[in-house]
mmCIF file of the N, C-alpha and C atoms, coordinates in Angstrom:
data_MODEL
# 
_entry.id   MODEL 
# 
loop_
_atom_site.group_PDB 
_atom_site.id 
_atom_site.type_symbol 
_atom_site.label_atom_id 
_atom_site.label_alt_id 
_atom_site.label_comp_id 
_atom_site.label_asym_id 
_atom_site.label_entity_id 
_atom_site.label_seq_id 
_atom_site.pdbx_PDB_ins_code 
_atom_site.Cartn_x 
_atom_site.Cartn_y 
_atom_site.Cartn_z 
_atom_site.occupancy 
_atom_site.B_iso_or_equiv 
_atom_site.pdbx_formal_charge 
_atom_site.auth_seq_id 
_atom_site.auth_comp_id 
_atom_site.auth_asym_id 
_atom_site.auth_atom_id 
_atom_site.pdbx_PDB_model_num 
ATOM 1   N N  . MET A 1 1  ? -36.290 -28.228 35.256  1.00 0.00 ? 1  MET A N  1 
ATOM 2   C CA . MET A 1 1  ? -35.776 -26.933 34.957  1.00 0.00 ? 1  MET A CA 1 
ATOM 3   C C  . MET A 1 1  ? -35.571 -26.791 33.566  1.00 0.00 ? 1  MET A C  1 
ATOM 4   N N  . PRO A 1 2  ? -36.090 -25.741 32.880  1.00 0.00 ? 2  PRO A N  1 
ATOM 5   C CA . PRO A 1 2  ? -35.983 -25.540 31.420  1.00 0.00 ? 2  PRO A CA 1 
ATOM 6   C C  . PRO A 1 2  ? -34.493 -25.220 31.112  1.00 0.00 ? 2  PRO A C  1 
ATOM 7   N N  . GLU A 1 3  ? -34.094 -25.733 30.071  1.00 0.00 ? 3  GLU A N  1 
ATOM 8   C CA . GLU A 1 3  ? -32.758 -25.529 29.498  1.00 0.00 ? 3  GLU A CA 1 
ATOM 9   C C  . GLU A 1 3  ? -32.558 -24.079 29.090  1.00 0.00 ? 3  GLU A C  1 
ATOM 10  N N  . SER A 1 4  ? -31.674 -23.328 29.594  1.00 0.00 ? 4  SER A N  1 
ATOM 11  C CA . SER A 1 4  ? -31.518 -21.897 29.243  1.00 0.00 ? 4  SER A CA 1 
ATOM 12  C C  . SER A 1 4  ? -30.582 -21.889 28.022  1.00 0.00 ? 4  SER A C  1 
ATOM 13  N N  . VAL A 1 5  ? -30.876 -20.876 27.093  1.00 0.00 ? 5  VAL A N  1 
ATOM 14  C CA . VAL A 1 5  ? -30.092 -20.642 25.907  1.00 0.00 ? 5  VAL A CA 1 
ATOM 15  C C  . VAL A 1 5  ? -29.135 -19.525 26.233  1.00 0.00 ? 5  VAL A C  1 
ATOM 16  N N  . THR A 1 6  ? -27.882 -19.744 26.055  1.00 0.00 ? 6  THR A N  1 
ATOM 17  C CA . THR A 1 6  ? -26.897 -18.709 26.260  1.00 0.00 ? 6  THR A CA 1 
ATOM 18  C C  . THR A 1 6  ? -26.470 -18.093 24.949  1.00 0.00 ? 6  THR A C  1 
ATOM 19  N N  . GLN A 1 7  ? -26.285 -16.799 24.995  1.00 0.00 ? 7  GLN A N  1 
ATOM 20  C CA . GLN A 1 7  ? -25.872 -16.140 23.842  1.00 0.00 ? 7  GLN A CA 1 
ATOM 21  C C  . GLN A 1 7  ? -24.427 -15.668 23.940  1.00 0.00 ? 7  GLN A C  1 
ATOM 22  N N  . PRO A 1 8  ? -23.742 -15.717 22.828  1.00 0.00 ? 8  PRO A N  1 
ATOM 23  C CA . PRO A 1 8  ? -22.313 -15.274 22.959  1.00 0.00 ? 8  PRO A CA 1 
ATOM 24  C C  . PRO A 1 8  ? -22.222 -13.807 23.329  1.00 0.00 ? 8  PRO A C  1 
ATOM 25  N N  . PRO A 1 9  ? -21.169 -13.455 24.047  1.00 0.00 ? 9  PRO A N  1 
ATOM 26  C CA . PRO A 1 9  ? -21.001 -12.059 24.428  1.00 0.00 ? 9  PRO A CA 1 
ATOM 27  C C  . PRO A 1 9  ? -20.877 -11.018 23.193  1.00 0.00 ? 9  PRO A C  1 
ATOM 28  N N  . ALA A 1 10 ? -21.397 -9.845  23.312  1.00 0.00 ? 10 ALA A N  1 
ATOM 29  C CA . ALA A 1 10 ? -21.388 -8.910  22.224  1.00 0.00 ? 10 ALA A CA 1 
ATOM 30  C C  . ALA A 1 10 ? -19.921 -8.361  22.099  1.00 0.00 ? 10 ALA A C  1 
ATOM 31  N N  . LEU A 1 11 ? -19.587 -8.030  20.868  1.00 0.00 ? 11 LEU A N  1 
ATOM 32  C CA . LEU A 1 11 ? -18.203 -7.660  20.629  1.00 0.00 ? 11 LEU A CA 1 
ATOM 33  C C  . LEU A 1 11 ? -18.128 -6.090  20.618  1.00 0.00 ? 11 LEU A C  1 
ATOM 34  N N  . ALA A 1 12 ? -18.027 -5.517  21.837  1.00 0.00 ? 12 ALA A N  1 
ATOM 35  C CA . ALA A 1 12 ? -17.839 -4.002  22.059  1.00 0.00 ? 12 ALA A CA 1 
ATOM 36  C C  . ALA A 1 12 ? -18.878 -3.208  21.228  1.00 0.00 ? 12 ALA A C  1 
ATOM 37  N N  . GLY A 1 13 ? -19.963 -3.651  21.019  1.00 0.00 ? 13 GLY A N  1 
ATOM 38  C CA . GLY A 1 13 ? -21.004 -2.974  20.341  1.00 0.00 ? 13 GLY A CA 1 
ATOM 39  C C  . GLY A 1 13 ? -20.822 -2.762  18.847  1.00 0.00 ? 13 GLY A C  1 
ATOM 40  N N  . MET A 1 14 ? -19.942 -3.557  18.202  1.00 0.00 ? 14 MET A N  1 
ATOM 41  C CA . MET A 1 14 ? -19.669 -3.511  16.728  1.00 0.00 ? 14 MET A CA 1 
ATOM 42  C C  . MET A 1 14 ? -20.641 -4.398  16.050  1.00 0.00 ? 14 MET A C  1 
ATOM 43  N N  . SER A 1 15 ? -21.286 -3.978  15.006  1.00 0.00 ? 15 SER A N  1 
ATOM 44  C CA . SER A 1 15 ? -22.124 -4.897  14.235  1.00 0.00 ? 15 SER A CA 1 
ATOM 45  C C  . SER A 1 15 ? -21.186 -5.689  13.225  1.00 0.00 ? 15 SER A C  1 
ATOM 46  N N  . MET A 1 16 ? -21.803 -6.809  12.836  1.00 0.00 ? 16 MET A N  1 
ATOM 47  C CA . MET A 1 16 ? -21.035 -7.688  11.897  1.00 0.00 ? 16 MET A CA 1 
ATOM 48  C C  . MET A 1 16 ? -20.767 -6.866  10.526  1.00 0.00 ? 16 MET A C  1 
ATOM 49  N N  . ARG A 1 17 ? -21.777 -6.014  10.210  1.00 0.00 ? 17 ARG A N  1 
ATOM 50  C CA . ARG A 1 17 ? -21.543 -5.255  8.869   1.00 0.00 ? 17 ARG A CA 1 
ATOM 51  C C  . ARG A 1 17 ? -20.359 -4.318  9.121   1.00 0.00 ? 17 ARG A C  1 
ATOM 52  N N  . ASP A 1 18 ? -20.244 -3.668  10.249  1.00 0.00 ? 18 ASP A N  1 
ATOM 53  C CA . ASP A 1 18 ? -19.155 -2.811  10.545  1.00 0.00 ? 18 ASP A CA 1 
ATOM 54  C C  . ASP A 1 18 ? -17.790 -3.590  10.641  1.00 0.00 ? 18 ASP A C  1 
ATOM 55  N N  . LEU A 1 19 ? -17.921 -4.685  11.223  1.00 0.00 ? 19 LEU A N  1 
ATOM 56  C CA . LEU A 1 19 ? -16.615 -5.508  11.316  1.00 0.00 ? 19 LEU A CA 1 
ATOM 57  C C  . LEU A 1 19 ? -16.096 -5.991  9.937   1.00 0.00 ? 19 LEU A C  1 
ATOM 58  N N  . LEU A 1 20 ? -17.051 -6.399  9.090   1.00 0.00 ? 20 LEU A N  1 
ATOM 59  C CA . LEU A 1 20 ? -16.753 -6.852  7.672   1.00 0.00 ? 20 LEU A CA 1 
ATOM 60  C C  . LEU A 1 20 ? -16.187 -5.823  6.914   1.00 0.00 ? 20 LEU A C  1 
ATOM 61  N N  . ALA A 1 21 ? -16.825 -4.483  7.054   1.00 0.00 ? 21 ALA A N  1 
ATOM 62  C CA . ALA A 1 21 ? -16.377 -3.307  6.286   1.00 0.00 ? 21 ALA A CA 1 
ATOM 63  C C  . ALA A 1 21 ? -14.963 -2.930  6.723   1.00 0.00 ? 21 ALA A C  1 
ATOM 64  N N  . SER A 1 22 ? -14.761 -3.064  7.968   1.00 0.00 ? 22 SER A N  1 
ATOM 65  C CA . SER A 1 22 ? -13.459 -2.626  8.389   1.00 0.00 ? 22 SER A CA 1 
ATOM 66  C C  . SER A 1 22 ? -12.379 -3.587  8.004   1.00 0.00 ? 22 SER A C  1 
ATOM 67  N N  . CYS A 1 23 ? -12.674 -4.903  7.947   1.00 0.00 ? 23 CYS A N  1 
ATOM 68  C CA . CYS A 1 23 ? -11.706 -5.914  7.389   1.00 0.00 ? 23 CYS A CA 1 
ATOM 69  C C  . CYS A 1 23 ? -11.423 -5.676  5.895   1.00 0.00 ? 23 CYS A C  1 
ATOM 70  N N  . ALA A 1 24 ? -12.579 -5.356  5.155   1.00 0.00 ? 24 ALA A N  1 
ATOM 71  C CA . ALA A 1 24 ? -12.340 -5.093  3.783   1.00 0.00 ? 24 ALA A CA 1 
ATOM 72  C C  . ALA A 1 24 ? -11.484 -3.903  3.554   1.00 0.00 ? 24 ALA A C  1 
ATOM 73  N N  . ALA A 1 25 ? -11.772 -2.845  4.309   1.00 0.00 ? 25 ALA A N  1 
ATOM 74  C CA . ALA A 1 25 ? -11.029 -1.651  4.240   1.00 0.00 ? 25 ALA A CA 1 
ATOM 75  C C  . ALA A 1 25 ? -9.477  -1.828  4.564   1.00 0.00 ? 25 ALA A C  1 
ATOM 76  N N  . ALA A 1 26 ? -9.275  -2.631  5.564   1.00 0.00 ? 26 ALA A N  1 
ATOM 77  C CA . ALA A 1 26 ? -7.928  -2.930  5.938   1.00 0.00 ? 26 ALA A CA 1 
ATOM 78  C C  . ALA A 1 26 ? -7.264  -3.724  4.928   1.00 0.00 ? 26 ALA A C  1 
ATOM 79  N N  . ALA A 1 27 ? -7.844  -4.694  4.267   1.00 0.00 ? 27 ALA A N  1 
ATOM 80  C CA . ALA A 1 27 ? -7.232  -5.460  3.252   1.00 0.00 ? 27 ALA A CA 1 
ATOM 81  C C  . ALA A 1 27 ? -6.931  -4.596  2.013   1.00 0.00 ? 27 ALA A C  1 
ATOM 82  N N  . ALA A 1 28 ? -7.809  -3.628  1.662   1.00 0.00 ? 28 ALA A N  1 
ATOM 83  C CA . ALA A 1 28 ? -7.604  -2.792  0.514   1.00 0.00 ? 28 ALA A CA 1 
ATOM 84  C C  . ALA A 1 28 ? -6.456  -1.874  0.734   1.00 0.00 ? 28 ALA A C  1 
ATOM 85  N N  . VAL A 1 29 ? -6.226  -1.434  2.025   1.00 0.00 ? 29 VAL A N  1 
ATOM 86  C CA . VAL A 1 29 ? -5.215  -0.441  2.239   1.00 0.00 ? 29 VAL A CA 1 
ATOM 87  C C  . VAL A 1 29 ? -3.865  -1.173  2.392   1.00 0.00 ? 29 VAL A C  1 
ATOM 88  N N  . SER A 1 30 ? -3.848  -2.318  2.931   1.00 0.00 ? 30 SER A N  1 
ATOM 89  C CA . SER A 1 30 ? -2.541  -3.075  3.116   1.00 0.00 ? 30 SER A CA 1 
ATOM 90  C C  . SER A 1 30 ? -2.068  -3.857  2.074   1.00 0.00 ? 30 SER A C  1 
ATOM 91  N N  . THR A 1 31 ? -2.908  -4.047  0.932   1.00 0.00 ? 31 THR A N  1 
ATOM 92  C CA . THR A 1 31 ? -2.417  -4.823  -0.182  1.00 0.00 ? 31 THR A CA 1 
ATOM 93  C C  . THR A 1 31 ? -1.785  -3.858  -1.194  1.00 0.00 ? 31 THR A C  1 
ATOM 94  N N  . PRO A 1 32 ? -0.494  -4.241  -1.489  1.00 0.00 ? 32 PRO A N  1 
ATOM 95  C CA . PRO A 1 32 ? 0.315   -3.334  -2.416  1.00 0.00 ? 32 PRO A CA 1 
ATOM 96  C C  . PRO A 1 32 ? -0.296  -3.473  -3.847  1.00 0.00 ? 32 PRO A C  1 
ATOM 97  N N  . PRO A 1 33 ? -0.155  -2.369  -4.602  1.00 0.00 ? 33 PRO A N  1 
ATOM 98  C CA . PRO A 1 33 ? -0.587  -2.483  -6.060  1.00 0.00 ? 33 PRO A CA 1 
ATOM 99  C C  . PRO A 1 33 ? 0.194   -3.531  -6.831  1.00 0.00 ? 33 PRO A C  1 
ATOM 100 N N  . PRO A 1 34 ? -0.472  -4.061  -7.823  1.00 0.00 ? 34 PRO A N  1 
ATOM 101 C CA . PRO A 1 34 ? 0.228   -5.082  -8.650  1.00 0.00 ? 34 PRO A CA 1 
ATOM 102 C C  . PRO A 1 34 ? 1.449   -4.317  -9.395  1.00 0.00 ? 34 PRO A C  1 
ATOM 103 N N  . ALA A 1 35 ? 2.406   -5.271  -9.586  1.00 0.00 ? 35 ALA A N  1 
ATOM 104 C CA . ALA A 1 35 ? 3.619   -4.752  -10.228 1.00 0.00 ? 35 ALA A CA 1 
ATOM 105 C C  . ALA A 1 35 ? 3.309   -4.445  -11.761 1.00 0.00 ? 35 ALA A C  1 
ATOM 106 N N  . PRO A 1 36 ? 3.822   -3.445  -12.350 1.00 0.00 ? 36 PRO A N  1 
ATOM 107 C CA . PRO A 1 36 ? 3.648   -3.183  -13.757 1.00 0.00 ? 36 PRO A CA 1 
ATOM 108 C C  . PRO A 1 36 ? 4.124   -4.246  -14.643 1.00 0.00 ? 36 PRO A C  1 
ATOM 109 N N  . GLU A 1 37 ? 3.448   -4.595  -15.676 1.00 0.00 ? 37 GLU A N  1 
ATOM 110 C CA . GLU A 1 37 ? 3.887   -5.570  -16.624 1.00 0.00 ? 37 GLU A CA 1 
ATOM 111 C C  . GLU A 1 37 ? 5.040   -5.008  -17.303 1.00 0.00 ? 37 GLU A C  1 
ATOM 112 N N  . PRO A 1 38 ? 5.976   -5.826  -17.636 1.00 0.00 ? 38 PRO A N  1 
ATOM 113 C CA . PRO A 1 38 ? 7.206   -5.392  -18.381 1.00 0.00 ? 38 PRO A CA 1 
ATOM 114 C C  . PRO A 1 38 ? 6.779   -4.956  -19.823 1.00 0.00 ? 38 PRO A C  1 
ATOM 115 N N  . GLU A 1 39 ? 7.408   -3.799  -20.205 1.00 0.00 ? 39 GLU A N  1 
ATOM 116 C CA . GLU A 1 39 ? 6.969   -3.380  -21.570 1.00 0.00 ? 39 GLU A CA 1 
ATOM 117 C C  . GLU A 1 39 ? 7.766   -4.237  -22.569 1.00 0.00 ? 39 GLU A C  1 
ATOM 118 N N  . GLU A 1 40 ? 7.151   -4.517  -23.672 1.00 0.00 ? 40 GLU A N  1 
ATOM 119 C CA . GLU A 1 40 ? 7.726   -5.351  -24.711 1.00 0.00 ? 40 GLU A CA 1 
ATOM 120 C C  . GLU A 1 40 ? 8.442   -4.180  -25.650 1.00 0.00 ? 40 GLU A C  1 
ATOM 121 N N  . HIS A 1 41 ? 9.785   -4.352  -25.886 1.00 0.00 ? 41 HIS A N  1 
ATOM 122 C CA . HIS A 1 41 ? 10.299  -3.338  -26.859 1.00 0.00 ? 41 HIS A CA 1 
ATOM 123 C C  . HIS A 1 41 ? 10.337  -4.049  -28.234 1.00 0.00 ? 41 HIS A C  1 
ATOM 124 N N  . ARG A 1 42 ? 9.338   -3.649  -28.985 1.00 0.00 ? 42 ARG A N  1 
ATOM 125 C CA . ARG A 1 42 ? 9.315   -4.142  -30.300 1.00 0.00 ? 42 ARG A CA 1 
ATOM 126 C C  . ARG A 1 42 ? 10.137  -3.362  -31.242 1.00 0.00 ? 42 ARG A C  1 
ATOM 127 N N  . PRO A 1 43 ? 10.881  -4.018  -32.179 1.00 0.00 ? 43 PRO A N  1 
ATOM 128 C CA . PRO A 1 43 ? 11.733  -3.247  -33.038 1.00 0.00 ? 43 PRO A CA 1 
ATOM 129 C C  . PRO A 1 43 ? 10.814  -2.434  -33.972 1.00 0.00 ? 43 PRO A C  1 
ATOM 130 N N  . ALA A 1 44 ? 11.062  -1.193  -34.166 1.00 0.00 ? 44 ALA A N  1 
ATOM 131 C CA . ALA A 1 44 ? 10.245  -0.257  -34.994 1.00 0.00 ? 44 ALA A CA 1 
ATOM 132 C C  . ALA A 1 44 ? 10.481  -0.703  -36.495 1.00 0.00 ? 44 ALA A C  1 
ATOM 133 N N  . ARG A 1 45 ? 9.347   -0.585  -37.247 1.00 0.00 ? 45 ARG A N  1 
ATOM 134 C CA . ARG A 1 45 ? 9.513   -0.906  -38.701 1.00 0.00 ? 45 ARG A CA 1 
ATOM 135 C C  . ARG A 1 45 ? 10.399  0.055   -39.276 1.00 0.00 ? 45 ARG A C  1 
ATOM 136 N N  . GLU A 1 46 ? 11.076  -0.358  -40.302 1.00 0.00 ? 46 GLU A N  1 
ATOM 137 C CA . GLU A 1 46 ? 11.950  0.529   -40.974 1.00 0.00 ? 46 GLU A CA 1 
ATOM 138 C C  . GLU A 1 46 ? 11.306  1.574   -41.746 1.00 0.00 ? 46 GLU A C  1 
ATOM 139 N N  . HIS A 1 47 ? 11.795  2.822   -41.615 1.00 0.00 ? 47 HIS A N  1 
ATOM 140 C CA . HIS A 1 47 ? 11.213  3.848   -42.250 1.00 0.00 ? 47 HIS A CA 1 
ATOM 141 C C  . HIS A 1 47 ? 11.211  3.753   -43.793 1.00 0.00 ? 47 HIS A C  1 
ATOM 142 N N  . ARG A 1 48 ? 10.020  3.849   -44.358 1.00 0.00 ? 48 ARG A N  1 
ATOM 143 C CA . ARG A 1 48 ? 9.985   3.719   -45.870 1.00 0.00 ? 48 ARG A CA 1 
ATOM 144 C C  . ARG A 1 48 ? 9.955   5.070   -46.473 1.00 0.00 ? 48 ARG A C  1 
ATOM 145 N N  . GLU A 1 49 ? 10.549  5.190   -47.589 1.00 0.00 ? 49 GLU A N  1 
ATOM 146 C CA . GLU A 1 49 ? 10.637  6.452   -48.340 1.00 0.00 ? 49 GLU A CA 1 
ATOM 147 C C  . GLU A 1 49 ? 9.286   6.706   -48.942 1.00 0.00 ? 49 GLU A C  1 
ATOM 148 N N  . ALA A 1 50 ? 8.922   7.885   -48.988 1.00 0.00 ? 50 ALA A N  1 
ATOM 149 C CA . ALA A 1 50 ? 7.740   8.377   -49.692 1.00 0.00 ? 50 ALA A CA 1 
ATOM 150 C C  . ALA A 1 50 ? 7.864   8.216   -51.152 1.00 0.00 ? 50 ALA A C  1 
ATOM 151 N N  . ALA A 1 51 ? 6.774   7.865   -51.814 1.00 0.00 ? 51 ALA A N  1 
ATOM 152 C CA . ALA A 1 51 ? 6.851   7.664   -53.328 1.00 0.00 ? 51 ALA A CA 1 
ATOM 153 C C  . ALA A 1 51 ? 7.063   8.993   -54.015 1.00 0.00 ? 51 ALA A C  1 
# 
């Protein structure tokens, strides 16, 4: 008797491309934006008198 090849069951008609796209979209939406970098307060140069 020839050995039959079994295929894995289909995932509800969703293509791998759609699955990967949905995962990428979910990651983009659920990832919070990066925290703003702290501003460095540099001391202003002293005002020079005009000549």
